[in-house]
C-alpha positions as CSV (number, residue, x, y, z in Angstrom):
1,M,-17.8,-2.8,-3.0
2,A,-20.2,-2.8,-5.9
3,M,-19.8,-4.1,-9.4
4,M,-21.2,-3.0,-12.7
5,A,-20.5,-4.4,-16.1
6,G,-17.1,-5.7,-15.0
7,A,-16.1,-2.5,-13.2
8,E,-15.6,-2.3,-9.5
9,I,-16.3,0.7,-7.3
10,S,-15.2,0.9,-3.7
11,D,-16.8,3.1,-1.1
12,T,-13.7,2.7,1.0
13,Q,-11.3,4.0,-1.7
14,P,-8.5,5.9,0.0
15,G,-9.1,9.7,-0.1
16,L,-12.7,9.5,-1.3
17,D,-14.0,11.1,1.9
18,S,-11.5,13.9,1.8
19,I,-12.3,14.5,-1.9
20,F,-16.0,14.9,-1.3
21,S,-15.5,16.8,1.9
22,A,-13.3,19.3,0.1
23,L,-15.8,19.7,-2.6
24,S,-18.7,20.2,-0.2
25,D,-17.7,23.7,0.7
26,P,-18.7,26.6,-1.6
27,T,-15.5,28.6,-0.8
28,R,-13.3,25.7,-1.7
29,R,-15.2,25.1,-5.0
30,D,-14.8,28.8,-5.8
31,I,-11.1,28.6,-5.2
32,L,-10.8,25.6,-7.5
33,R,-12.8,27.5,-10.1
34,R,-10.5,30.5,-9.8
35,I,-7.3,28.5,-10.3
36,R,-8.6,26.3,-13.0
37,R,-6.7,28.2,-15.7
38,Y,-4.0,30.2,-13.9
39,Q,-1.9,29.6,-10.9
40,L,-2.3,32.3,-8.2
41,T,-0.4,33.3,-5.1
42,I,-2.1,32.6,-1.8
43,T,-2.6,36.3,-1.3
44,Q,-4.3,36.6,-4.7
45,I,-6.6,33.7,-3.7
46,W,-7.4,35.4,-0.4
47,E,-8.1,39.0,-1.7
48,P,-11.6,38.6,-3.0
49,Y,-12.8,36.9,0.3
50,T,-13.3,40.1,2.3
51,N,-15.4,38.1,4.9
52,L,-12.6,35.6,5.6
53,T,-9.3,36.0,7.3
54,F,-6.1,35.0,5.7
55,A,-5.8,32.1,8.1
56,A,-9.3,30.9,7.1
57,V,-8.4,30.8,3.5
58,S,-5.1,29.0,4.3
59,K,-7.2,26.3,6.1
60,H,-9.3,25.9,3.0
61,L,-6.2,25.5,0.9
62,K,-4.9,22.9,3.3
63,V,-8.1,20.9,2.9
64,L,-7.8,21.1,-0.9
65,E,-4.2,20.2,-0.7
66,K,-4.9,17.1,1.5
67,A,-7.6,16.0,-1.0
68,G,-5.0,16.4,-3.8
69,F,-6.9,19.1,-5.7
70,I,-4.1,21.7,-5.5
71,I,-0.3,21.9,-5.8
72,K,1.6,24.5,-4.0
73,R,5.0,25.8,-5.3
74,K,7.3,28.2,-3.7
75,I,9.0,30.6,-6.0
76,G,11.2,33.1,-4.2
77,R,9.1,34.5,-1.4
78,K,5.8,33.7,-2.9
79,Q,3.8,30.5,-2.8
80,Y,1.8,29.7,-5.9
81,V,-1.2,27.5,-6.0
82,S,-2.3,25.6,-9.1
83,L,-5.0,23.0,-9.9
84,N,-4.0,19.3,-9.9
85,P,-6.4,17.8,-12.6
86,V,-5.3,14.3,-11.8
87,A,-7.1,14.5,-8.4
88,F,-10.5,14.8,-10.1
89,K,-10.1,11.2,-11.5
90,D,-11.1,9.5,-8.3
91,A,-14.2,11.5,-7.9
92,E,-15.0,11.1,-11.6
93,G,-14.7,7.3,-11.4
94,Y,-17.0,7.1,-8.4
95,L,-19.6,9.4,-9.9
96,N,-19.4,7.6,-13.3
97,Y,-20.3,4.3,-11.7
98,Y,-23.5,5.8,-10.4
99,T,-24.2,7.7,-13.7
100,Q,-24.0,4.4,-15.6
101,F,-26.1,2.7,-13.0
102,W,-28.9,5.3,-13.2
103,E,-28.8,5.6,-16.9
104,S,-29.2,1.9,-17.3
105,N,-32.1,1.8,-14.8
106,L,-33.8,4.8,-16.2
107,D,-33.5,3.3,-19.7
108,S,-35.2,0.1,-18.4
109,L,-37.9,2.2,-16.8
110,K,-38.5,4.1,-20.0
111,N,-38.7,0.9,-22.0
112,Y,-41.1,-0.5,-19.5
113,L,-43.3,2.6,-19.5
114,E,-43.3,2.8,-23.3
115,G,-44.1,-0.8,-23.7
116,G,-47.8,-0.7,-23.6
117,Q,-48.5,0.8,-20.2
118,D,-51.6,3.1,-20.5
119,G,-51.1,4.7,-17.0
Protein backbone atom coordinates (compact mmCIF):
# COMPACT_ATOMS: atom_id res chain seq x y z
CA MET A 1 0.00 0.00 0.00
CA ALA A 2 1.33 3.43 -0.91
CA MET A 3 0.34 6.86 0.33
CA MET A 4 0.29 10.24 -1.37
CA ALA A 5 -0.94 13.49 0.07
CA GLY A 6 -3.25 11.69 2.49
CA ALA A 7 -4.62 9.32 -0.15
CA GLU A 8 -4.06 5.59 -0.01
CA ILE A 9 -3.74 3.31 -3.00
CA SER A 10 -3.72 -0.46 -2.71
CA ASP A 11 -2.16 -2.83 -5.20
CA THR A 12 -4.33 -5.57 -3.73
CA GLN A 13 -7.63 -3.76 -4.28
CA PRO A 14 -10.29 -6.38 -5.08
CA GLY A 15 -10.94 -6.63 -8.79
CA LEU A 16 -7.94 -4.57 -9.89
CA ASP A 17 -6.29 -7.52 -11.64
CA SER A 18 -9.49 -8.42 -13.51
CA ILE A 19 -10.01 -4.78 -14.49
CA PHE A 20 -6.58 -4.35 -16.06
CA SER A 21 -6.64 -7.86 -17.53
CA ALA A 22 -9.95 -7.06 -19.22
CA LEU A 23 -8.56 -3.80 -20.60
CA SER A 24 -5.39 -5.48 -21.89
CA ASP A 25 -7.15 -7.06 -24.88
CA PRO A 26 -7.80 -4.94 -28.01
CA THR A 27 -11.04 -6.79 -28.84
CA ARG A 28 -12.44 -6.12 -25.39
CA ARG A 29 -11.43 -2.45 -25.58
CA ASP A 30 -13.16 -2.24 -28.96
CA ILE A 31 -16.32 -3.79 -27.52
CA LEU A 32 -16.32 -1.19 -24.74
CA ARG A 33 -15.83 1.58 -27.31
CA ARG A 34 -18.76 0.29 -29.36
CA ILE A 35 -21.19 0.13 -26.43
CA ARG A 36 -20.17 3.41 -24.82
CA ARG A 37 -23.27 5.23 -26.14
CA TYR A 38 -25.78 2.52 -27.03
CA GLN A 39 -26.66 -0.87 -25.68
CA LEU A 40 -26.24 -3.65 -28.24
CA THR A 41 -27.38 -7.25 -28.43
CA ILE A 42 -24.72 -9.91 -28.18
CA THR A 43 -25.29 -10.69 -31.87
CA GLN A 44 -24.77 -7.02 -32.80
CA ILE A 45 -21.53 -7.02 -30.83
CA TRP A 46 -20.33 -10.20 -32.56
CA GLU A 47 -21.22 -9.28 -36.18
CA PRO A 48 -18.20 -7.04 -37.01
CA TYR A 49 -15.70 -9.63 -35.75
CA THR A 50 -15.60 -11.88 -38.82
CA ASN A 51 -12.40 -13.50 -37.55
CA LEU A 52 -13.98 -14.58 -34.23
CA THR A 53 -16.58 -17.18 -33.41
CA PHE A 54 -19.69 -16.29 -31.48
CA ALA A 55 -18.31 -18.34 -28.57
CA ALA A 56 -15.06 -16.32 -28.58
CA VAL A 57 -16.97 -13.03 -28.38
CA SER A 58 -19.11 -14.48 -25.59
CA LYS A 59 -15.94 -15.29 -23.65
CA HIS A 60 -14.74 -11.71 -24.11
CA LEU A 61 -18.07 -10.49 -22.77
CA LYS A 62 -17.76 -12.77 -19.73
CA VAL A 63 -14.34 -11.29 -18.94
CA LEU A 64 -15.77 -7.76 -19.24
CA GLU A 65 -18.76 -8.70 -17.10
CA LYS A 66 -16.54 -10.26 -14.40
CA ALA A 67 -14.48 -7.04 -14.30
CA GLY A 68 -17.71 -5.06 -13.94
CA PHE A 69 -17.41 -3.12 -17.20
CA ILE A 70 -20.67 -4.32 -18.73
CA ILE A 71 -24.21 -5.06 -17.67
CA LYS A 72 -26.28 -7.71 -19.45
CA ARG A 73 -30.07 -7.44 -19.56
CA LYS A 74 -32.44 -9.94 -21.07
CA ILE A 75 -35.45 -8.46 -22.82
CA GLY A 76 -37.62 -11.10 -24.42
CA ARG A 77 -35.34 -13.46 -26.33
CA LYS A 78 -32.51 -10.98 -26.72
CA GLN A 79 -29.74 -10.19 -24.33
CA TYR A 80 -28.56 -6.57 -24.36
CA VAL A 81 -25.15 -5.38 -23.25
CA SER A 82 -24.48 -1.89 -21.94
CA LEU A 83 -21.53 -0.11 -20.40
CA ASN A 84 -21.27 0.16 -16.63
CA PRO A 85 -19.48 3.49 -16.11
CA VAL A 86 -19.12 2.90 -12.36
CA ALA A 87 -16.62 0.11 -13.04
CA PHE A 88 -14.09 2.56 -14.46
CA LYS A 89 -13.75 4.31 -11.07
CA ASP A 90 -11.39 1.69 -9.59
CA ALA A 91 -9.04 1.87 -12.57
CA GLU A 92 -9.27 5.66 -12.58
CA GLY A 93 -8.37 5.90 -8.89
CA TYR A 94 -5.38 3.63 -9.33
CA LEU A 95 -4.12 5.53 -12.37
CA ASN A 96 -4.77 8.95 -10.78
CA TYR A 97 -2.48 8.05 -7.90
CA TYR A 98 0.40 7.47 -10.30
CA THR A 99 -0.50 10.50 -12.41
CA GLN A 100 -0.25 12.70 -9.31
CA PHE A 101 3.00 11.00 -8.30
CA TRP A 102 4.64 11.57 -11.69
CA GLU A 103 3.34 15.11 -12.13
CA SER A 104 4.77 16.04 -8.74
CA ASN A 105 8.11 14.42 -9.47
CA LEU A 106 8.34 15.84 -12.98
CA ASP A 107 7.54 19.32 -11.65
CA SER A 108 10.36 18.91 -9.12
CA LEU A 109 12.73 17.78 -11.86
CA LYS A 110 11.73 20.74 -14.05
CA ASN A 111 12.31 23.17 -11.18
CA TYR A 112 15.68 21.60 -10.48
CA LEU A 113 16.74 21.74 -14.13
CA GLU A 114 15.57 25.33 -14.56
CA GLY A 115 17.22 26.39 -11.33
CA GLY A 116 20.64 27.26 -12.70
CA GLN A 117 21.78 24.01 -14.24
CA ASP A 118 23.78 24.76 -17.39
CA GLY A 119 23.81 21.13 -18.58
